[in-house]
C-alpha positions as CSV (number, residue, x, y, z in Angstrom):
1,M,54.2,-21.1,151.9
2,I,53.7,-22.6,155.3
3,P,52.0,-26.0,155.3
4,R,48.9,-26.1,157.5
5,T,47.5,-29.1,159.2
6,F,43.8,-29.5,159.9
7,P,43.2,-32.4,162.3
8,P,40.0,-34.2,161.5
9,A,36.9,-33.3,163.5
10,P,35.9,-36.0,166.0
11,G,32.4,-36.2,164.5
12,W,29.0,-34.6,165.2
13,S,27.8,-33.0,168.4
14,P,24.8,-34.5,170.2
15,D,22.5,-31.8,168.8
16,G,23.5,-32.7,165.2
17,H,26.0,-30.0,164.4
18,R,29.4,-30.6,162.9
19,I,32.3,-30.2,165.4
20,K,34.9,-27.8,164.1
21,S,38.6,-28.2,164.7
22,E,40.9,-25.3,165.5
23,I,43.1,-24.3,162.6
24,D,46.7,-25.1,163.2
25,Y,48.4,-21.9,162.1
26,G,51.7,-20.4,163.0
27,R,54.5,-18.2,161.9
28,G,57.4,-20.3,162.8
29,P,61.0,-20.6,161.4
30,E,59.9,-22.9,158.6
31,K,58.5,-20.2,156.4
32,T,59.9,-19.5,152.9
33,W,59.6,-16.1,151.1
34,I,59.0,-16.1,147.4
35,Y,60.2,-13.3,145.2
36,G,58.7,-13.0,141.7
37,A,59.1,-10.7,138.6
38,L,57.3,-10.8,135.3
39,R,58.5,-9.2,132.0
40,V,55.1,-8.1,130.6
41,R,56.3,-7.9,127.0
42,D,56.8,-11.7,126.6
43,G,55.7,-13.3,129.8
44,H,59.2,-14.3,131.0
45,E,59.3,-14.7,134.7
46,V,62.0,-14.7,137.3
47,T,61.5,-16.3,140.7
48,M,63.6,-16.9,143.8
49,T,63.0,-18.3,147.3
50,A,64.7,-17.0,150.4
51,P,64.6,-17.9,154.1
52,S,64.1,-14.3,155.0
53,R,62.7,-11.1,153.6
54,N,65.5,-8.5,153.9
55,S,67.7,-6.2,151.8
56,T,70.3,-8.8,151.1
57,F,67.9,-11.3,149.5
58,Y,66.1,-8.5,147.7
59,Q,69.3,-7.4,146.2
60,Q,70.1,-10.9,145.1
61,F,66.7,-11.0,143.5
62,L,67.4,-7.8,141.7
63,Q,70.7,-9.2,140.4
64,K,68.7,-12.2,139.0
65,I,66.4,-9.8,137.2
66,E,69.3,-7.9,135.8
67,T,71.1,-11.0,134.6
68,S,68.0,-12.3,132.9
69,N,67.5,-8.9,131.1
70,P,71.0,-8.1,129.7
71,V,70.0,-5.0,127.8
72,G,67.8,-2.0,128.3
73,D,66.3,-0.3,131.3
74,I,64.5,-2.3,133.9
75,Y,61.6,-0.9,135.8
76,V,60.7,-2.6,139.0
77,V,57.2,-1.8,140.3
78,T,57.2,-2.5,144.0
79,D,55.5,-1.7,147.3
80,N,57.2,0.3,150.1
81,L,58.7,-2.6,152.1
82,S,61.7,-1.3,154.0
83,S,64.1,-3.7,152.2
84,H,63.1,-2.2,148.9
85,N,64.1,1.3,150.0
86,S,66.9,0.6,152.6
87,L,70.2,2.4,152.5
88,S,72.0,-0.8,151.4
89,T,69.5,-1.3,148.5
90,R,69.8,2.3,147.4
91,T,73.6,2.0,147.5
92,W,73.4,-1.2,145.5
93,L,71.1,0.5,142.9
94,E,73.7,3.2,142.4
95,D,76.0,0.5,140.9
96,H,73.1,-0.8,138.8
97,P,71.7,2.3,137.0
98,R,69.6,0.2,134.5
99,I,67.3,-0.8,137.4
100,R,64.7,1.8,138.4
101,H,62.2,1.5,141.1
102,V,58.6,2.6,140.7
103,F,56.9,2.6,144.1
104,I,53.1,2.2,144.3
105,P,51.4,4.7,146.5
106,V,51.3,3.9,150.2
107,G,47.9,2.4,151.0
108,A,47.2,1.4,147.4
109,C,47.8,-2.3,147.7
110,W,45.0,-3.0,145.2
111,L,47.5,-1.7,142.5
112,N,50.0,-4.4,143.4
113,L,49.1,-7.3,141.2
114,Q,51.0,-9.8,143.4
115,E,48.5,-9.1,146.2
116,G,45.6,-10.5,144.2
């Protein structure tokens, strides 16, 4: 999450309206990406932060999910971000057959509970 600053408005305009300040918003290098998974059966969660959203960090996150679920199949419901379906991720998944991706349909973001 990127912290935002909102400088205070200098006061009221001569005609009695509140003076609005511009929102200080940017996508600079200070952003942090948050990965999250929820085991629906018992509410166990796995989270991870990363400085970038790419295949390497996604695979690290999948490894954390696999470690926290030592037995059984793991179904990961995800969107169609390129790092979720990249060649390196697909190759990584070949060595981790318990993890199975279930992709939500393209354009169906309302099905992704993280978007809410």
